[in-house]
C-alpha positions as CSV (number, residue, x, y, z in Angstrom):
1,X,-0.3,-0.2,-0.3
2,X,1.2,3.7,-1.0
3,X,-0.6,6.3,1.5
4,X,-2.2,9.2,0.1
5,X,-1.4,10.9,4.1
6,X,0.6,10.6,7.0
7,X,-1.8,11.3,9.6
8,X,-0.3,12.4,12.7
9,X,-2.1,14.6,16.0
10,X,-2.2,18.3,16.0
11,X,-1.2,20.8,18.7
12,X,2.3,20.9,20.1
13,X,4.7,18.4,18.8
14,X,7.5,16.2,19.9
15,X,10.7,14.2,18.8
16,X,8.8,11.3,18.2
17,X,6.1,12.3,15.7
18,X,8.8,14.5,14.1
19,X,11.4,11.5,13.8
20,X,8.4,9.1,12.2
21,X,7.6,11.4,10.0
22,X,11.3,11.6,9.0
23,X,11.0,7.7,7.9
24,X,7.9,8.0,6.6
25,X,8.3,11.0,4.2
26,X,11.1,9.4,3.1
27,X,9.8,6.1,2.0
28,X,6.3,8.1,0.9
29,X,7.2,11.2,-0.6
30,X,3.9,12.1,-2.4
31,X,2.2,11.7,0.9
32,X,0.7,14.6,2.4
33,X,1.0,15.2,6.5
34,X,-1.8,15.7,7.7
35,X,-1.5,16.8,11.4
36,X,-5.2,16.2,13.3
37,X,-7.3,14.7,15.9
38,X,-10.4,14.7,13.8
39,X,-11.9,11.5,14.2
40,X,-12.4,11.5,10.6
41,X,-8.4,12.0,10.0
42,X,-7.6,9.0,13.2
43,X,-9.6,6.5,11.6
44,X,-8.0,3.5,10.0
45,X,-8.0,3.7,6.6
46,X,-6.5,2.5,2.8
47,X,-5.6,5.4,2.0
48,X,-3.2,6.3,5.3
49,X,-0.8,5.5,7.7
50,X,-1.5,6.8,11.5
51,X,0.9,7.3,14.0
52,X,1.8,9.0,17.5
53,X,-2.4,9.5,17.6
54,X,-5.4,7.1,17.4
55,X,-5.4,5.2,20.2
56,X,-4.0,1.5,19.1
57,X,-1.2,-0.3,17.8
58,X,-2.4,-2.3,14.9
59,X,0.3,-2.5,12.0
60,X,-1.9,-4.2,9.6
61,X,-4.1,-1.4,10.0
62,X,-1.2,1.3,9.8
63,X,-2.2,2.5,13.0
64,X,1.3,3.5,15.4
65,X,0.3,4.7,18.6
66,X,1.3,4.2,22.1
67,X,-0.7,6.2,24.3
68,X,-3.4,3.6,25.2
69,X,-3.5,1.0,27.6
70,X,-1.6,-1.8,27.1
71,X,0.7,0.0,24.6
72,X,3.2,-1.9,23.2
73,X,6.6,-3.0,24.7
74,X,10.0,-4.1,23.4
75,X,10.8,-8.0,24.7
76,X,12.8,-6.7,27.0
77,X,10.0,-4.9,28.6
78,X,10.8,-1.5,27.5
79,X,8.3,1.0,25.7
80,X,8.3,2.1,22.5
81,X,6.8,5.3,21.0
82,X,5.5,6.2,18.2
83,X,9.2,6.5,16.9
84,X,10.3,3.1,17.8
85,X,6.6,1.3,16.3
86,X,8.0,2.7,13.1
87,X,11.7,2.1,12.9
88,X,10.2,-1.2,13.8
89,X,8.2,-1.7,10.9
90,X,9.4,0.9,8.4
91,X,13.1,1.2,9.2
92,X,14.7,-1.4,7.4
93,X,12.8,0.3,4.1
94,X,14.0,3.5,5.0
95,X,17.6,2.2,4.9
96,X,17.5,0.6,1.8
97,X,15.8,4.2,0.5
98,X,18.7,5.5,1.9
99,X,21.5,3.7,-0.7
100,X,22.8,1.7,2.2
101,X,24.3,-2.1,0.9
102,X,21.8,-4.6,1.6
103,X,23.8,-6.9,3.9
104,X,24.7,-3.8,6.0
105,X,20.4,-2.9,6.7
106,X,20.1,-5.6,9.4
107,X,23.4,-4.1,11.8
108,X,22.3,-0.9,11.1
109,X,18.8,-1.5,12.0
110,X,19.5,-2.8,15.0
111,X,22.5,-0.5,16.0
112,X,20.8,2.9,15.4
113,X,17.2,1.4,17.3
114,X,19.3,0.9,20.5
115,X,21.5,4.1,20.3
116,X,19.3,6.8,18.8
117,X,15.6,5.1,18.7
118,X,15.4,3.8,22.1
119,X,16.5,6.6,23.7
120,X,13.6,8.8,22.2
121,X,11.5,6.5,23.0
122,X,12.0,6.3,26.6
123,X,12.2,10.2,26.9
124,X,8.8,10.4,25.2
125,X,7.2,7.9,27.4
126,X,8.7,9.4,30.7
127,X,10.9,6.7,31.4
128,X,14.5,8.7,31.1
129,X,14.5,12.0,32.3
130,X,16.3,14.8,30.3
131,X,17.7,16.1,33.7
132,X,20.3,12.7,33.6
133,X,22.3,15.0,31.0
134,X,22.3,17.6,34.0
135,X,23.3,20.9,32.3
136,X,22.7,19.7,29.0
137,X,19.8,18.5,29.6
138,X,18.3,21.4,27.4
139,X,20.2,20.5,24.6
140,X,19.4,16.7,23.8
141,X,18.0,16.4,20.5
142,X,14.1,16.6,21.4
143,X,14.5,19.0,23.5
144,X,16.1,21.1,21.1
145,X,13.5,20.0,18.3
146,X,10.5,21.6,20.6
147,X,11.9,24.8,20.9
148,X,11.0,25.4,17.3
149,X,7.1,25.2,19.1
150,X,5.5,28.8,18.9
151,X,5.3,30.8,21.8
152,X,2.0,30.4,23.8
153,X,0.9,34.1,22.7
154,X,1.5,33.2,18.7
155,X,-2.0,34.3,17.0
156,X,-1.1,33.3,13.9
157,X,-3.1,29.6,13.4
158,X,-0.3,28.1,11.0
159,X,2.2,28.9,13.1
160,X,2.2,25.1,14.6
161,X,2.7,23.7,11.0
162,X,5.7,26.1,10.4
163,X,7.2,24.9,13.7
164,X,6.4,21.4,13.1
165,X,7.9,21.3,9.7
166,X,11.0,23.5,10.1
167,X,12.0,21.0,13.1
168,X,10.9,18.1,10.6
169,X,13.7,19.5,8.4
170,X,16.4,19.5,11.1
171,X,15.2,16.2,12.3
172,X,16.2,14.4,9.0
173,X,19.3,16.4,8.6
174,X,20.6,14.6,12.3
175,X,19.1,10.9,11.2
176,X,20.7,10.9,7.8
177,X,23.9,12.6,9.5
178,X,23.5,9.7,12.1
179,X,23.3,7.0,9.4
180,X,25.9,8.1,7.1
181,X,28.2,8.2,10.3
182,X,27.2,4.5,10.9
183,X,27.3,3.3,7.6
184,X,31.1,5.0,7.2
185,X,32.1,2.8,9.9
186,X,30.8,-0.4,8.4
187,X,33.0,0.5,5.4
188,X,36.0,1.3,7.0
189,X,35.7,-2.1,9.2
190,X,36.5,-3.5,6.2
191,X,39.6,-1.6,5.2
192,X,40.8,-1.6,8.5
193,X,40.9,-5.4,8.5
194,X,42.8,-5.7,5.9
195,X,45.3,-3.4,7.0
196,X,45.3,-5.4,10.1
197,X,46.3,-8.4,8.2
198,X,48.5,-6.7,6.1
199,X,50.6,-5.2,9.3
200,X,50.9,-8.7,10.8
201,X,52.8,-8.1,14.1
202,X,53.8,-4.7,13.7
203,X,53.0,-1.9,16.0
204,X,51.7,0.1,13.4
205,X,49.3,0.2,11.2
206,X,49.2,1.8,8.0
207,X,45.2,3.1,6.7
208,X,44.4,4.1,3.1
209,X,42.9,7.3,4.1
210,X,41.7,8.9,7.7
211,X,38.8,6.9,8.9
212,X,37.3,5.1,12.0
213,X,39.4,2.3,13.3
214,X,39.3,1.5,16.4
215,X,36.3,-0.6,16.6
216,X,37.9,-2.8,13.9
217,X,41.2,-3.4,15.9
218,X,39.5,-4.0,19.0
219,X,36.9,-6.5,17.1
220,X,39.7,-8.1,15.3
221,X,41.6,-8.0,19.0
222,X,45.2,-6.6,17.9
223,X,45.9,-5.4,20.8
224,X,49.8,-5.3,19.8
225,X,48.9,-2.3,18.2
226,X,50.0,0.8,19.0
227,X,49.8,3.8,16.4
228,X,48.3,4.5,13.1
229,X,49.6,6.2,10.4
230,X,47.8,7.6,7.3
231,X,47.7,10.2,4.8
232,X,45.9,14.0,5.2
233,X,45.8,15.8,2.6
234,X,49.4,16.9,1.5
235,X,50.6,15.6,5.0
236,X,50.7,12.3,6.5
237,X,49.2,11.8,10.2
238,X,50.5,9.8,13.3
239,X,47.7,8.6,15.9
240,X,47.4,7.0,19.1
241,X,45.1,4.3,20.0
242,X,42.4,5.1,22.6
243,X,42.1,1.6,25.3
244,X,38.4,2.9,25.8
245,X,35.3,4.3,23.6
246,X,35.4,7.0,27.2
247,X,38.4,8.7,28.2
248,X,41.3,9.7,26.6
249,X,44.0,7.0,27.9
250,X,45.7,5.5,24.8
251,X,47.6,2.1,24.8
252,X,51.0,4.3,23.9
253,X,51.5,7.8,24.2
254,X,54.0,10.1,21.7
255,X,57.0,11.0,23.0
256,X,57.0,13.5,26.0
257,X,60.0,15.4,24.1
258,X,58.1,16.1,21.1
259,X,55.3,17.8,23.1
260,X,53.8,20.6,21.3
261,X,57.0,21.4,19.0
262,X,56.6,22.3,15.5
263,X,58.5,21.8,12.4
264,X,62.4,22.3,13.1
265,X,61.9,22.4,16.3
266,X,59.9,18.9,16.3
267,X,63.1,17.8,13.7
268,X,65.4,18.6,16.5
269,X,63.6,16.7,19.1
270,X,62.9,13.3,17.2
271,X,65.4,13.1,14.4
272,X,63.2,13.1,11.9
273,X,63.6,15.2,8.7
274,X,60.1,16.0,7.6
275,X,58.7,15.9,11.3
276,X,55.9,18.9,11.4
277,X,53.8,18.7,14.5
278,X,52.6,17.1,18.0
279,X,49.7,17.9,19.7
280,X,51.0,19.1,23.4
281,X,48.6,16.2,24.6
282,X,51.1,13.9,22.7
283,X,47.7,11.9,20.7
284,X,48.4,13.2,17.4
285,X,51.6,14.4,15.3
286,X,52.0,15.0,11.4
287,X,54.8,14.8,9.2
288,X,55.4,15.8,5.6
289,X,56.3,12.9,3.8
290,X,55.4,8.6,4.8
291,X,58.5,8.3,5.3
292,X,58.8,10.3,7.8
293,X,55.5,9.5,9.8
294,X,56.8,6.1,10.1
295,X,60.5,7.3,11.2
296,X,58.0,9.1,13.7
297,X,55.9,6.2,14.5
298,X,59.4,4.2,14.9
299,X,60.6,6.0,16.9
300,X,57.1,6.2,19.3
301,X,57.1,2.5,19.2
302,X,60.4,2.1,20.4
303,X,59.7,4.1,23.5
304,X,56.9,2.6,24.0
305,X,58.1,-0.7,24.2
306,X,60.9,0.5,26.7
307,X,58.9,2.3,28.7
308,X,56.9,-1.4,29.7
309,X,54.1,-1.5,27.2
310,X,53.3,-4.6,25.8
């Protein structure tokens, strides 16, 4: 069924129906969004998908609400919002419509659900409070989208719809960018895996371009790797490898004698012609050539091993 209408509630809008609209308008670009609570609109029909309104959840009838008694729950007992329900039924088609390889759709559907959709579901249902973000509570995506609601004394009857569509465009950009980033990580994984094979037992990983590398290193169990080298514009970059997703601790720091130096000062400190920069935090350095970057990396490996890094 190709719907003519995408029906959600009128009045104040929230992240869940906005994000549901992102998915549905990509799949059904010719369908018109109708924001209404009128019975003639929220009654199921073959020409419409109804979400975040309607008082029921019936995928066969294309109704995806979560406000009723006995609202649907995930297998682990956590509640859905309309976004979670729409993602459950349409998310895979949405990812395919974005041009993702079929082999990646299942993985991305699950990861986006757990990392992006579920938090919106929990917040919309009052299970997760924005206050856990502390001073950033007002900067969560749901809070920012709701700032586009018209103010209480706005007199223009079209203000709600204008705000909704303005928020929809912003929500779309975040969803598509997040999925693009996740898809890029999956593409990078294959490249990093091959680079790990090529590196063998060496401590330096060479990549053809800058890309996300830590997840693939962890997945491969390549605990022996200490540094990564890759081209960047006209230079070469030498980076450390973080130990964990959170925090800044790395497997091995770059040498302390290089910290904060550039150009001739750095060349003098490390003895490598073409060395051009080392961050004061010692987690990234740069060189003008591949040979110089590798020479710096080898020096860093030797110092790390001398200092007890396994």
